[in-house]
N, C-alpha and C positions, 0 to 999 in steps of 0.2 A: 537517450534514455540514458537519465540520470541511477548510478543504479547508491540501494543506502544498502552500506552493509550497518547490519544486527550486532548487537552491544548483548552482552559482555563479550569480548576479546581477552584473555589471562596470560601468559603476568601481562603486568604489565609495556611491559616494556616493546610483547609480540602485538600491542595497538600500539604504537608509537613510531613500528614499521609501517604500519599506515597516515604517516601525517598524508592530507594535502584527499584522501578521500573524504565521502561524506559518509554522513552516520544515519543510522537508527538508530534512539535510543530507548526504550518503556519504560512507562512509569511502572513495570512489574519487574526490571530489570534496572537503576538509573545508577546505580557505581559510576561507571563510565563516563557520566554524560561531562564533568571539569573537561578534563581531558579533550573532548572528540568536540569541544564548541572551542577551545585551542586548537587545535590542530586540522581540525577537518574544515570545511569549505564550506561545508554546510551538516544541519540536522533537521532530522524529524522526526518531530515526540513523538509519541504513543502511548493510547492512552493507556492499553494494555488489555483492552478488551479479551484478545483469540488467546493468551497465554490464561488469562484470571475462568474465563471462559471454560480449558479444555480442565480446570480443576473444579469448575464450580464452584465458582467464586462470585461476586460482582466487586465493578473501579466501584473506590470513592471517589466520587468527583470532585467537592469543595478538597478535597487534597489535591487533584493532579490538578487544579489552580491553579492551587496555589503555589507546588510545585512552577510551576508556569511563566508565576508572575515575574522572573530578574528574566529569562531563558528568552523569551516571543522578538526575535523584534527579525531583521530582512536579514541577509536571507533564508533563515531557517522559517517551520511551520506548525502546523501540531495537528494530530486528530481531536475535530469536537470526540463526546461523549459516544456509542454508539451501540445496538445490546445484539450480539451476534441472534440470527434466526424469527427477532421481535416484527412485532409492524410493522409497517411507514407506518403511524398513527403513536409508535415505541419513539423509532430517529427522530422525527421533529419535533416528538416533544424535549429528546436528553438536547436538539441545538439549542434550541433557545437556552441552557444556562450555558450558551458556551455566552462569557463574557468579556472578550476579548475582539477589538478587530474582524470583521471574515475576512479582513488581508492574509489574517495566516493560517486560515481553514481551511483542511482539503479532508471534507468530511464524506462518507463513505454510504458508498450502497450497494446493503448486500445484496449480488446480483439473482437469487430467490425474488429477490419484489420484481411488482411491474415497473415497464417499463417509465411508466412517465416520471417516479419520484428519479430517476435519474436525468430524466428533462429541470424541473423540478428542481436540480441539488445544480448541473450543470448553470443555467439559466439564475441561477444565484449565487453559483461561486464563484473565484478562479479555477479552484482547483477540486477532482473527484474523482476518489478512491474506489475501486471494484474491492470487496470483501468477497471472498468464494463463501459459499453461504446455501443452506438447505440441499438441493440432491449432487447440487455445484458443490462442495464442499470439496473434492480431492484437483489441485489446479493440476492440469494439463490435458484431463481424465475426457473418452471419447463425450463425456455430455459436459464436460465445462469449450471444451473445443468450439462443438456443435450452440451451444449458449453462451460463446465470445463470438462464430461469425454470424448469428442476430442482434446482437448488437447494437456491434460497427455497421453491420449493413444498415441499422436500422439510424443513430448517427448519424452517415457520414448524407440517408435519405436527407436531416431533419435538417442540419446548417450547413449541407453541402465538406469541409471539414472537423476531424475531428477533436472534439475539444484536451483540454491536458486530461488524463486518464494514473494517478497515481495505481499500479498494482501491486496491493499488501502481496508475500507472502512468494510476488514473483518475477527476482533475478531469471529463475531457472528462463523466463521466456525469453530470456538474449537470444538472436538470431533463431525466427518467429517471425510468423505473419502478420504477428501483433502490434498497431504504432504506438505501445505506451510510452506515452512524456517519463514516466521513471518508472520505480520499483525497488522492492524492500526483500535480504531478508535475509538468516540465521547463521544462510549456508556457510562461511570460513567461519566463520568464531561459531560453529559446534563441530566441526570437519579435520582444520586445519594440526591439531595432534595426533588424532587421532591416522593420520592421510601420512603425520613426519610434511609435512612441509612447510614454508613461511608465509602464514597469512598474506603480507603484502605480493606477495609474487601468483597465490592463488583470485588471490580481489583482480587484482590484472586483469589475468586472463578471461573474467569475467566480466569487467571491464571493458571488454574487446567485442563483448559480440556487443551491437547496434542490433534497435527493430525502425525498419520500414517507416517512412516521412507520411505515404500515405494509407490511404487503403484501400486499399481491391476489392468491391464486393464479391460475393461469396453464394454459388447456389442454395436450394432452401432445400433440395432434397433429403442432404442427408438427418436436415434440424423437423422437417415433417419423420421422418421415418422413429428419432429420438427421442422426437417429443416435448422440446422447448420451445416453439413459440409462444408461447403463453405470456401476455403481458413485456 
């Protein structure tokens, strides 16, 4: 699993200690973007939907695209526009506005949506993000885990191998059973000062927790009990 560490990380001297890491830079908090491109292995650009959703706002996607113009180049990639808790039609409409090559896009499948939309994204994009939403908003909750068991079971049934899945807000899942290809979180940025720790050392410990290569089919009894086998 590739670990993307969220920013901003202040003061800047602390960010420089993390040279060589992978970074996540949100359009909602873009102050570290230049430095991350200079010192990071790769950068994932987040449109900021989560940040603005929690504040009851909306992303200005035209400004987001303008911001990305001089930044999107391999190995960097980005999240196309999405609407948290929106319908499949909402998501498809937003993705159609994406003006860059699909090679740079990792669209979000909000995990409360029908799994048919996940299959659509897998078959049309190289990477797909999982975004916790609806009744599965809390990452690693009992309902969330049951939903993940079901989804990974279905992915392997359909494709034999798990496709590239990025877990938003998911670095806590390192060392668990789910075969995420990558994940991000702002754990280091939010907590290194309160814990009086070196951010690079915190990131190194997080990076050491990997995910399995393959998925082991899970029994569905718990999923039936919790009621997450819809869509």
